[in-house]
The first five atom37 places (N, CA, C, CB, O) and aatype in JSON, in Angstrom:
{
  "aatype": [12, 16, 3, 0, 9, 10, 19, 9, 19, 15, 4, 1, 6, 3, 6, 0, 5, 15, 9, 0, 11, 14, 10, 9, 6, 6, 11, 10, 0, 0, 4, 19, 15, 12, 9, 14, 0, 19, 11, 15, 12, 18, 6, 17, 11, 7, 6, 13, 4, 6, 6, 5, 6, 15, 10, 10, 10, 9, 11, 16, 15, 15, 3, 4, 17, 5, 8, 10, 6, 11, 1, 9, 11, 15, 10, 8, 15, 18, 0, 19, 14, 6, 9, 10, 0, 9, 14, 9, 6, 10, 7, 8, 6, 14, 18, 10, 5, 17, 10, 16, 11, 0, 16, 5, 16, 7, 11, 11, 10, 6, 7, 2, 15, 9, 11, 11, 2],
  "atom_mask": [
    [1, 1, 1, 1, 1],
    [1, 1, 1, 1, 1],
    [1, 1, 1, 1, 1],
    [1, 1, 1, 1, 1],
    [1, 1, 1, 1, 1],
    [1, 1, 1, 1, 1],
    [1, 1, 1, 1, 1],
    [1, 1, 1, 1, 1],
    [1, 1, 1, 1, 1],
    [1, 1, 1, 1, 1],
    [1, 1, 1, 1, 1],
    [1, 1, 1, 1, 1],
    [1, 1, 1, 1, 1],
    [1, 1, 1, 1, 1],
    [1, 1, 1, 1, 1],
    [1, 1, 1, 1, 1],
    [1, 1, 1, 1, 1],
    [1, 1, 1, 1, 1],
    [1, 1, 1, 1, 1],
    [1, 1, 1, 1, 1],
    [1, 1, 1, 1, 1],
    [1, 1, 1, 1, 1],
    [1, 1, 1, 1, 1],
    [1, 1, 1, 1, 1],
    [1, 1, 1, 1, 1],
    [1, 1, 1, 1, 1],
    [1, 1, 1, 1, 1],
    [1, 1, 1, 1, 1],
    [1, 1, 1, 1, 1],
    [1, 1, 1, 1, 1],
    [1, 1, 1, 1, 1],
    [1, 1, 1, 1, 1],
    [1, 1, 1, 1, 1],
    [1, 1, 1, 1, 1],
    [1, 1, 1, 1, 1],
    [1, 1, 1, 1, 1],
    [1, 1, 1, 1, 1],
    [1, 1, 1, 1, 1],
    [1, 1, 1, 1, 1],
    [1, 1, 1, 1, 1],
    [1, 1, 1, 1, 1],
    [1, 1, 1, 1, 1],
    [1, 1, 1, 1, 1],
    [1, 1, 1, 1, 1],
    [1, 1, 1, 1, 1],
    [1, 1, 1, 0, 1],
    [1, 1, 1, 1, 1],
    [1, 1, 1, 1, 1],
    [1, 1, 1, 1, 1],
    [1, 1, 1, 1, 1],
    [1, 1, 1, 1, 1],
    [1, 1, 1, 1, 1],
    [1, 1, 1, 1, 1],
    [1, 1, 1, 1, 1],
    [1, 1, 1, 1, 1],
    [1, 1, 1, 1, 1],
    [1, 1, 1, 1, 1],
    [1, 1, 1, 1, 1],
    [1, 1, 1, 1, 1],
    [1, 1, 1, 1, 1],
    [1, 1, 1, 1, 1],
    [1, 1, 1, 1, 1],
    [1, 1, 1, 1, 1],
    [1, 1, 1, 1, 1],
    [1, 1, 1, 1, 1],
    [1, 1, 1, 1, 1],
    [1, 1, 1, 1, 1],
    [1, 1, 1, 1, 1],
    [1, 1, 1, 1, 1],
    [1, 1, 1, 1, 1],
    [1, 1, 1, 1, 1],
    [1, 1, 1, 1, 1],
    [1, 1, 1, 1, 1],
    [1, 1, 1, 1, 1],
    [1, 1, 1, 1, 1],
    [1, 1, 1, 1, 1],
    [1, 1, 1, 1, 1],
    [1, 1, 1, 1, 1],
    [1, 1, 1, 1, 1],
    [1, 1, 1, 1, 1],
    [1, 1, 1, 1, 1],
    [1, 1, 1, 1, 1],
    [1, 1, 1, 1, 1],
    [1, 1, 1, 1, 1],
    [1, 1, 1, 1, 1],
    [1, 1, 1, 1, 1],
    [1, 1, 1, 1, 1],
    [1, 1, 1, 1, 1],
    [1, 1, 1, 1, 1],
    [1, 1, 1, 1, 1],
    [1, 1, 1, 0, 1],
    [1, 1, 1, 1, 1],
    [1, 1, 1, 1, 1],
    [1, 1, 1, 1, 1],
    [1, 1, 1, 1, 1],
    [1, 1, 1, 1, 1],
    [1, 1, 1, 1, 1],
    [1, 1, 1, 1, 1],
    [1, 1, 1, 1, 1],
    [1, 1, 1, 1, 1],
    [1, 1, 1, 1, 1],
    [1, 1, 1, 1, 1],
    [1, 1, 1, 1, 1],
    [1, 1, 1, 1, 1],
    [1, 1, 1, 1, 1],
    [1, 1, 1, 0, 1],
    [1, 1, 1, 1, 1],
    [1, 1, 1, 1, 1],
    [1, 1, 1, 1, 1],
    [1, 1, 1, 1, 1],
    [1, 1, 1, 0, 1],
    [1, 1, 1, 1, 1],
    [1, 1, 1, 1, 1],
    [1, 1, 1, 1, 1],
    [1, 1, 1, 1, 1],
    [1, 1, 1, 1, 1],
    [1, 1, 1, 1, 1]
  ],
  "atom_positions": [
    [[-59.2, -75.11, -38.87], [-60.2, -74.11, -39.24], [-59.93, -73.65, -40.67], [-60.19, -72.89, -38.25], [-58.78, -73.41, -41.05]],
    [[-60.99, -73.53, -41.45], [-60.88, -73.08, -42.83], [-61.68, -71.79, -43.0], [-61.38, -74.17, -43.82], [-62.37, -71.36, -42.09]],
    [[-61.57, -71.18, -44.17], [-62.42, -70.03, -44.46], [-63.62, -70.46, -45.31], [-61.62, -68.92, -45.18], [-64.33, -69.61, -45.85]],
    [[-63.85, -71.76, -45.43], [-64.96, -72.29, -46.2], [-66.26, -72.14, -45.4], [-64.72, -73.77, -46.57], [-66.27, -72.27, -44.18]],
    [[-67.35, -71.87, -46.13], [-68.67, -71.8, -45.51], [-69.66, -72.59, -46.37], [-69.13, -70.32, -45.34], [-69.46, -72.79, -47.57]],
    [[-70.72, -73.03, -45.73], [-71.84, -73.65, -46.39], [-73.0, -72.67, -46.28], [-72.2, -75.06, -45.76], [-73.39, -72.3, -45.18]],
    [[-73.54, -72.25, -47.41], [-74.66, -71.31, -47.42], [-75.91, -72.08, -47.83], [-74.39, -70.1, -48.38], [-75.93, -72.76, -48.86]],
    [[-76.94, -71.96, -47.01], [-78.2, -72.65, -47.25], [-79.23, -71.63, -47.74], [-78.7, -73.36, -45.95], [-79.42, -70.58, -47.14]],
    [[-79.88, -71.97, -48.85], [-80.9, -71.1, -49.43], [-82.08, -71.97, -49.84], [-80.34, -70.3, -50.66], [-81.91, -72.97, -50.52]],
    [[-83.28, -71.57, -49.41], [-84.48, -72.23, -49.92], [-85.08, -71.33, -50.99], [-85.5, -72.53, -48.76], [-84.99, -70.1, -50.91]],
    [[-85.71, -71.95, -51.99], [-86.29, -71.18, -53.09], [-87.39, -72.0, -53.76], [-85.2, -70.79, -54.12], [-87.55, -73.19, -53.49]],
    [[-88.13, -71.34, -54.63], [-89.12, -72.06, -55.42], [-88.39, -73.1, -56.26], [-89.94, -71.08, -56.32], [-87.27, -72.88, -56.71]],
    [[-89.02, -74.23, -56.48], [-88.37, -75.3, -57.24], [-88.01, -74.86, -58.66], [-89.28, -76.52, -57.31], [-86.99, -75.29, -59.2]],
    [[-88.83, -74.0, -59.25], [-88.58, -73.58, -60.63], [-87.49, -72.53, -60.77], [-89.84, -73.06, -61.23], [-87.13, -72.18, -61.89]],
    [[-86.95, -72.03, -59.65], [-85.89, -71.03, -59.75], [-84.54, -71.51, -59.22], [-86.29, -69.79, -59.02], [-83.58, -70.75, -59.22]],
    [[-84.46, -72.75, -58.77], [-83.22, -73.27, -58.17], [-82.04, -73.15, -59.13], [-83.41, -74.73, -57.75], [-80.99, -72.65, -58.75]],
    [[-82.22, -73.61, -60.36], [-81.11, -73.58, -61.3], [-80.75, -72.15, -61.71], [-81.45, -74.39, -62.55], [-79.57, -71.85, -61.91]],
    [[-81.74, -71.27, -61.82], [-81.45, -69.89, -62.22], [-80.76, -69.1, -61.11], [-82.73, -69.18, -62.62], [-80.2, -68.03, -61.36]],
    [[-80.8, -69.6, -59.9], [-80.02, -69.01, -58.8], [-78.63, -69.65, -58.76], [-80.75, -69.19, -57.43], [-77.62, -68.95, -58.66]],
    [[-78.58, -70.97, -58.85], [-77.32, -71.7, -58.7], [-76.32, -71.43, -59.81], [-77.6, -73.18, -58.65], [-75.15, -71.19, -59.53]],
    [[-76.76, -71.45, -61.06], [-75.83, -71.37, -62.18], [-75.01, -70.07, -62.2], [-76.59, -71.49, -63.47], [-73.79, -70.15, -62.38]],
    [[-75.61, -68.89, -62.02], [-74.79, -67.68, -62.02], [-73.76, -67.64, -60.88], [-75.69, -66.46, -61.91], [-72.68, -67.07, -61.03]],
    [[-74.09, -68.25, -59.75], [-73.15, -68.26, -58.62], [-71.88, -69.02, -58.98], [-73.8, -68.89, -57.37], [-70.78, -68.63, -58.58]],
    [[-72.03, -70.11, -59.74], [-70.88, -70.88, -60.2], [-70.14, -70.1, -61.29], [-71.32, -72.27, -60.74], [-68.92, -69.96, -61.23]],
    [[-70.88, -69.59, -62.27], [-70.27, -68.88, -63.38], [-69.48, -67.65, -62.92], [-71.33, -68.45, -64.37], [-68.44, -67.32, -63.51]],
    [[-69.96, -66.98, -61.89], [-69.32, -65.77, -61.4], [-68.28, -66.05, -60.3], [-70.36, -64.81, -60.87], [-67.75, -65.12, -59.69]],
    [[-68.01, -67.32, -60.06], [-67.0, -67.76, -59.09], [-67.33, -67.34, -57.66], [-65.63, -67.21, -59.47], [-66.43, -67.17, -56.83]],
    [[-68.62, -67.16, -57.37], [-69.05, -66.85, -56.01], [-69.28, -68.13, -55.21], [-70.33, -66.01, -56.03], [-69.37, -68.09, -53.98]],
    [[-69.36, -69.25, -55.91], [-69.51, -70.55, -55.26], [-68.69, -71.58, -56.03], [-71.01, -70.97, -55.2], [-68.56, -71.5, -57.25]],
    [[-68.15, -72.53, -55.3], [-67.41, -73.62, -55.94], [-68.37, -74.71, -56.41], [-66.36, -74.22, -54.98], [-68.16, -75.34, -57.44]],
    [[-69.44, -74.91, -55.65], [-70.4, -75.97, -55.94], [-71.74, -75.61, -55.32], [-69.89, -77.35, -55.42], [-71.79, -75.06, -54.22]],
    [[-72.81, -75.91, -56.03], [-74.16, -75.76, -55.48], [-74.88, -77.08, -55.65], [-74.94, -74.58, -56.18], [-75.07, -77.54, -56.78]],
    [[-75.27, -77.68, -54.56], [-76.08, -78.9, -54.6], [-77.54, -78.5, -54.46], [-75.65, -79.91, -53.47], [-77.9, -77.76, -53.54]],
    [[-78.38, -78.99, -55.37], [-79.79, -78.65, -55.36], [-80.6, -79.85, -54.89], [-80.26, -78.19, -56.77], [-80.58, -80.91, -55.52]],
    [[-81.3, -79.67, -53.81], [-82.15, -80.74, -53.26], [-83.59, -80.36, -53.57], [-81.92, -80.93, -51.7], [-84.12, -79.41, -52.99]],
    [[-84.24, -81.08, -54.47], [-85.63, -80.75, -54.83], [-86.62, -81.3, -53.81], [-85.96, -81.29, -56.23], [-86.29, -82.14, -52.98]],
    [[-87.83, -80.81, -53.9], [-88.98, -81.37, -53.15], [-88.79, -81.33, -51.64], [-89.22, -82.78, -53.58], [-89.03, -82.32, -50.96]],
    [[-88.36, -80.19, -51.14], [-88.28, -79.98, -49.69], [-89.57, -79.3, -49.27], [-87.01, -79.12, -49.29], [-89.96, -78.29, -49.87]],
    [[-90.23, -79.82, -48.26], [-91.46, -79.2, -47.77], [-91.1, -78.24, -46.64], [-92.49, -80.28, -47.29], [-90.5, -78.64, -45.65]],
    [[-91.48, -76.98, -46.8], [-91.21, -75.96, -45.78], [-92.53, -75.48, -45.19], [-90.39, -74.77, -46.37], [-93.49, -75.23, -45.92]],
    [[-92.55, -75.35, -43.88], [-93.71, -74.8, -43.18], [-93.24, -73.6, -42.37], [-94.41, -75.87, -42.25], [-92.21, -73.67, -41.7]],
    [[-93.99, -72.51, -42.44], [-93.61, -71.29, -41.73], [-94.81, -70.37, -41.63], [-92.43, -70.59, -42.44], [-95.83, -70.58, -42.29]],
    [[-94.68, -69.34, -40.82], [-95.7, -68.31, -40.72], [-95.17, -67.06, -41.41], [-96.08, -68.01, -39.24], [-94.04, -66.64, -41.15]],
    [[-95.98, -66.48, -42.27], [-95.59, -65.26, -42.98], [-96.78, -64.31, -42.98], [-95.13, -65.58, -44.45], [-97.86, -64.63, -43.46]],
    [[-96.55, -63.12, -42.43], [-97.58, -62.08, -42.35], [-98.86, -62.61, -41.7], [-97.89, -61.52, -43.74], [-99.97, -62.33, -42.17]],
    [[-98.68, -63.37, -40.62], [-99.81, -63.88, -39.86], [-100.5, -65.09, -40.46], [0.0, 0.0, 0.0], [-101.49, -65.57, -39.89]],
    [[-100.02, -65.61, -41.57], [-100.63, -66.75, -42.24], [-99.71, -67.97, -42.17], [-100.95, -66.41, -43.71], [-98.49, -67.85, -42.31]],
    [[-100.31, -69.14, -41.95], [-99.55, -70.39, -41.99], [-99.3, -70.74, -43.45], [-100.29, -71.54, -41.24], [-100.23, -70.73, -44.26]],
    [[-98.07, -71.05, -43.79], [-97.69, -71.4, -45.15], [-97.04, -72.77, -45.19], [-96.74, -70.34, -45.74], [-96.29, -73.15, -44.28]],
    [[-97.33, -73.51, -46.23], [-96.72, -74.81, -46.46], [-96.37, -74.84, -47.94], [-97.67, -76.01, -46.05], [-97.26, -74.81, -48.79]],
    [[-95.07, -74.9, -48.24], [-94.61, -74.78, -49.62], [-93.69, -75.94, -50.0], [-93.88, -73.45, -49.82], [-92.96, -76.47, -49.17]],
    [[-93.75, -76.32, -51.26], [-92.79, -77.25, -51.84], [-91.66, -76.39, -52.4], [-93.46, -78.18, -52.96], [-91.91, -75.55, -53.26]],
    [[-90.45, -76.59, -51.93], [-89.31, -75.77, -52.33], [-88.13, -76.66, -52.72], [-88.91, -74.8, -51.2], [-88.17, -77.88, -52.59]],
    [[-87.1, -76.01, -53.2], [-85.79, -76.64, -53.36], [-84.87, -76.04, -52.31], [-85.22, -76.45, -54.81], [-85.04, -74.9, -51.88]],
    [[-83.89, -76.82, -51.91], [-82.89, -76.35, -50.96], [-81.55, -76.34, -51.67], [-82.84, -77.26, -49.68], [-81.13, -77.34, -52.24]],
    [[-80.88, -75.21, -51.64], [-79.57, -75.07, -52.25], [-78.51, -75.14, -51.15], [-79.45, -73.74, -53.05], [-78.61, -74.44, -50.14]],
    [[-77.53, -75.99, -51.34], [-76.37, -76.08, -50.45], [-75.19, -75.52, -51.23], [-76.09, -77.58, -49.96], [-74.68, -76.15, -52.15]],
    [[-74.78, -74.32, -50.86], [-73.77, -73.57, -51.61], [-72.45, -73.64, -50.85], [-74.21, -72.09, -51.84], [-72.36, -73.2, -49.71]],
    [[-71.43, -74.2, -51.51], [-70.1, -74.3, -50.9], [-69.23, -73.19, -51.44], [-69.46, -75.7, -51.17], [-69.05, -73.07, -52.66]],
    [[-68.69, -72.37, -50.54], [-67.94, -71.19, -50.96], [-66.94, -70.8, -49.88], [-68.88, -70.03, -51.27], [-66.78, -71.48, -48.87]],
    [[-66.29, -69.68, -50.12], [-65.33, -69.11, -49.17], [-66.0, -67.95, -48.42], [-64.04, -68.61, -49.9], [-66.83, -67.24, -48.98]],
    [[-65.64, -67.79, -47.17], [-66.22, -66.68, -46.39], [-65.86, -65.32, -47.0], [-65.72, -66.74, -44.94], [-66.58, -64.34, -46.79]],
    [[-64.76, -65.25, -47.75], [-64.39, -64.0, -48.42], [-65.42, -63.6, -49.48], [-63.01, -64.15, -49.06], [-65.51, -62.42, -49.83]],
    [[-66.18, -64.54, -49.99], [-67.19, -64.26, -51.02], [-68.55, -63.89, -50.43], [-67.35, -65.47, -51.92], [-69.46, -63.51, -51.17]],
    [[-68.7, -63.99, -49.11], [-70.01, -63.86, -48.47], [-70.78, -62.6, -48.89], [-69.83, -63.87, -46.98], [-71.92, -62.71, -49.32]],
    [[-70.2, -61.44, -48.77], [-70.93, -60.2, -49.04], [-71.45, -60.16, -50.47], [-70.05, -58.98, -48.78], [-72.61, -59.82, -50.7]],
    [[-70.62, -60.5, -51.43], [-71.03, -60.49, -52.83], [-72.04, -61.6, -53.11], [-69.8, -60.64, -53.75], [-72.99, -61.41, -53.87]],
    [[-71.81, -62.75, -52.51], [-72.72, -63.88, -52.68], [-74.11, -63.54, -52.17], [-72.17, -65.12, -51.97], [-75.1, -63.79, -52.86]],
    [[-74.2, -62.98, -50.99], [-75.5, -62.62, -50.41], [-76.22, -61.62, -51.31], [-75.32, -62.02, -49.0], [-77.41, -61.79, -51.59]],
    [[-75.52, -60.59, -51.78], [-76.14, -59.61, -52.68], [-76.63, -60.26, -53.96], [-75.14, -58.49, -53.02], [-77.72, -59.96, -54.44]],
    [[-75.82, -61.16, -54.51], [-76.18, -61.79, -55.77], [-77.38, -62.71, -55.6], [-74.99, -62.58, -56.33], [-78.27, -62.73, -56.45]],
    [[-77.42, -63.46, -54.52], [-78.58, -64.33, -54.26], [-79.84, -63.47, -54.16], [-78.38, -65.16, -52.96], [-80.86, -63.81, -54.75]],
    [[-79.77, -62.38, -53.41], [-80.94, -61.5, -53.27], [-81.39, -60.96, -54.62], [-80.64, -60.34, -52.32], [-82.59, -60.8, -54.85]],
    [[-80.44, -60.66, -55.52], [-80.81, -60.13, -56.84], [-81.46, -61.18, -57.73], [-79.58, -59.55, -57.53], [-82.2, -60.83, -58.65]],
    [[-81.19, -62.46, -57.48], [-81.72, -63.54, -58.29], [-82.99, -64.17, -57.71], [-80.67, -64.6, -58.45], [-83.75, -64.83, -58.42]],
    [[-83.22, -63.97, -56.43], [-84.27, -64.66, -55.68], [-85.61, -63.93, -55.8], [-83.88, -64.8, -54.21], [-85.65, -62.7, -55.85]],
    [[-86.7, -64.69, -55.83], [-88.03, -64.09, -55.96], [-88.67, -63.72, -54.62], [-88.94, -65.04, -56.7], [-89.62, -62.95, -54.59]],
    [[-88.17, -64.26, -53.51], [-88.79, -63.99, -52.21], [-88.41, -62.61, -51.69], [-88.38, -65.06, -51.2], [-87.3, -62.13, -51.92]],
    [[-89.33, -61.97, -50.99], [-89.07, -60.67, -50.38], [-88.0, -60.79, -49.3], [-90.37, -60.08, -49.78], [-87.15, -59.91, -49.16]],
    [[-88.04, -61.88, -48.54], [-87.06, -62.14, -47.49], [-86.56, -63.57, -47.65], [-87.68, -61.92, -46.05], [-87.05, -64.49, -47.0]],
    [[-85.57, -63.77, -48.53], [-85.08, -65.14, -48.75], [-84.27, -65.66, -47.57], [-84.23, -65.19, -50.01], [-83.61, -64.9, -46.85]],
    [[-84.35, -66.96, -47.39], [-83.5, -67.64, -46.4], [-82.1, -67.72, -47.0], [-84.06, -69.07, -46.03], [-81.89, -68.38, -48.02]],
    [[-81.14, -67.06, -46.36], [-79.73, -67.12, -46.77], [-78.94, -67.27, -45.48], [-79.28, -65.84, -47.62], [-78.73, -66.29, -44.76]],
    [[-78.5, -68.47, -45.19], [-77.8, -68.76, -43.93], [-76.4, -69.27, -44.22], [-78.58, -69.78, -43.09], [-76.22, -70.16, -45.06]],
    [[-75.4, -68.73, -43.54], [-74.02, -69.17, -43.71], [-73.58, -69.93, -42.47], [-73.07, -67.97, -43.99], [-73.77, -69.48, -41.34]],
    [[-73.0, -71.09, -42.71], [-72.5, -71.94, -41.62], [-71.01, -72.16, -41.85], [-73.28, -73.32, -41.55], [-70.62, -72.66, -42.91]],
    [[-70.16, -71.81, -40.89], [-68.72, -72.03, -41.07], [-68.4, -73.53, -41.12], [-67.93, -71.37, -39.93], [-68.99, -74.33, -40.4]],
    [[-67.49, -73.88, -41.98], [-67.02, -75.27, -42.07], [-65.74, -75.37, -41.25], [-66.77, -75.71, -43.57], [-64.71, -74.79, -41.6]],
    [[-65.82, -76.08, -40.17], [-64.69, -76.21, -39.25], [-63.63, -77.16, -39.79], [-65.18, -76.69, -37.9], [-62.43, -76.88, -39.74]],
    [[-64.08, -78.29, -40.3], [-63.17, -79.32, -40.8], [-63.71, -79.88, -42.1], [-62.98, -80.46, -39.75], [-64.91, -79.79, -42.37]],
    [[-62.83, -80.44, -42.91], [-63.26, -81.07, -44.15], [-62.09, -81.76, -44.82], [0.0, 0.0, 0.0], [-60.94, -81.64, -44.4]],
    [[-62.41, -82.48, -45.87], [-61.4, -83.18, -46.64], [-60.5, -82.13, -47.29], [-62.05, -84.12, -47.72], [-60.96, -81.35, -48.12]],
    [[-59.24, -82.12, -46.92], [-58.32, -81.04, -47.31], [-58.24, -80.82, -48.83], [-56.94, -81.34, -46.79], [-58.27, -79.66, -49.26]],
    [[-58.13, -81.85, -49.65], [-58.1, -81.6, -51.1], [-59.38, -80.91, -51.59], [-57.91, -82.92, -51.85], [-59.31, -80.06, -52.48]],
    [[-60.53, -81.25, -51.03], [-61.79, -80.59, -51.42], [-61.77, -79.13, -51.01], [-63.0, -81.3, -50.79], [-62.16, -78.26, -51.79]],
    [[-61.32, -78.85, -49.8], [-61.26, -77.47, -49.31], [-60.29, -76.63, -50.14], [-60.85, -77.44, -47.83], [-60.54, -75.45, -50.39]],
    [[-59.18, -77.23, -50.57], [-58.24, -76.52, -51.43], [-58.88, -76.2, -52.78], [-56.96, -77.36, -51.64], [-58.71, -75.1, -53.31]],
    [[-59.61, -77.16, -53.33], [-60.32, -76.93, -54.59], [-61.36, -75.82, -54.44], [-61.0, -78.22, -55.07], [-61.47, -74.94, -55.3]],
    [[-62.11, -75.86, -53.34], [-63.13, -74.84, -53.06], [-62.49, -73.45, -53.03], [-63.85, -75.13, -51.73], [-63.01, -72.51, -53.64]],
    [[-61.39, -73.32, -52.35], [-60.7, -72.04, -52.26], [-60.24, -71.57, -53.63], [-59.5, -72.14, -51.31], [-60.42, -70.4, -53.98]],
    [[-59.66, -72.46, -54.41], [-59.19, -72.11, -55.75], [-60.35, -71.73, -56.67], [-58.39, -73.27, -56.35], [-60.24, -70.8, -57.46]],
    [[-61.46, -72.46, -56.56], [-62.61, -72.24, -57.43], [-63.29, -70.9, -57.19], [-63.61, -73.35, -57.25], [-63.99, -70.4, -58.07]],
    [[-63.09, -70.31, -56.01], [-63.74, -69.04, -55.68], [-62.77, -67.87, -55.67], [-64.43, -69.15, -54.33], [-63.12, -66.78, -55.2]],
    [[-61.57, -68.06, -56.15], [-60.56, -66.99, -56.14], [-61.05, -65.72, -56.85], [-59.26, -67.47, -56.79], [-60.89, -64.62, -56.32]],
    [[-61.63, -65.86, -58.03], [-62.1, -64.7, -58.77], [-63.22, -64.01, -58.04], [-62.55, -65.1, -60.17], [-63.27, -62.78, -57.99]],
    [[-64.14, -64.78, -57.47], [-65.27, -64.21, -56.74], [-64.85, -63.39, -55.54], [0.0, 0.0, 0.0], [-65.51, -62.42, -55.18]],
    [[-63.74, -63.77, -54.92], [-63.23, -63.03, -53.76], [-62.78, -61.63, -54.14], [-62.06, -63.79, -53.12], [-62.79, -60.73, -53.31]],
    [[-62.39, -61.45, -55.4], [-61.81, -60.17, -55.83], [-62.85, -59.22, -56.42], [-60.73, -60.42, -56.85], [-62.51, -58.1, -56.79]],
    [[-64.11, -59.65, -56.5], [-65.13, -58.81, -57.11], [-65.36, -57.53, -56.3], [-66.44, -59.58, -57.24], [-65.33, -57.55, -55.07]],
    [[-65.59, -56.46, -57.0], [-66.01, -55.22, -56.36], [-67.53, -55.26, -56.31], [-65.47, -53.93, -57.13], [-68.16, -55.9, -57.14]],
    [[-68.13, -54.58, -55.34], [-69.58, -54.58, -55.17], [-70.35, -54.22, -56.41], [0.0, 0.0, 0.0], [-71.42, -54.77, -56.63]],
    [[-69.85, -53.31, -57.25], [-70.59, -52.87, -58.42], [-70.34, -53.74, -59.65], [-70.24, -51.46, -58.73], [-70.98, -53.55, -60.68]],
    [[-69.42, -54.69, -59.55], [-69.08, -55.46, -60.74], [-69.86, -56.76, -60.87], [-67.61, -55.76, -60.74], [-69.67, -57.5, -61.85]],
    [[-70.72, -57.06, -59.93], [-71.49, -58.3, -60.0], [-72.51, -58.16, -61.13], [-72.2, -58.61, -58.65], [-73.26, -57.19, -61.19]],
    [[-72.51, -59.16, -62.02], [-73.38, -59.11, -63.19], [-74.85, -59.25, -62.77], [-73.0, -60.22, -64.2], [-75.17, -59.97, -61.82]],
    [[-75.71, -58.58, -63.47], [-77.15, -58.74, -63.32], [-77.65, -59.56, -64.49], [-77.89, -57.36, -63.24], [-77.11, -59.47, -65.59]],
    [[-78.68, -60.36, -64.26], [-79.29, -61.11, -65.37], [-80.09, -60.18, -66.23], [-80.18, -62.26, -64.85], [-80.69, -60.61, -67.22]]
  ]
}
């Protein structure tokens, strides 16, 4: 068992990089993989919606979760963004060690110290 998590976020295609880059720079994520051209279908406020989005796969530590969630919400354009955390049970040990090291600074952030764009 590790303290690594995979956070899934869907967003408009034109905002994927503007969400991903600050998460890396602020050490809230070790890596963000951006998958473009994901088709999402859902119901919102009684209306059927079909959108072309990007999917972000954010690899981080569970210790960063609270700050990461706040930061994503501050960068995201949706009123209710999809932000889902999935625990990583097993993984390639050298990668997991790198992930932990890459997010060390993010783990130490205080709630008020997260930078705003």
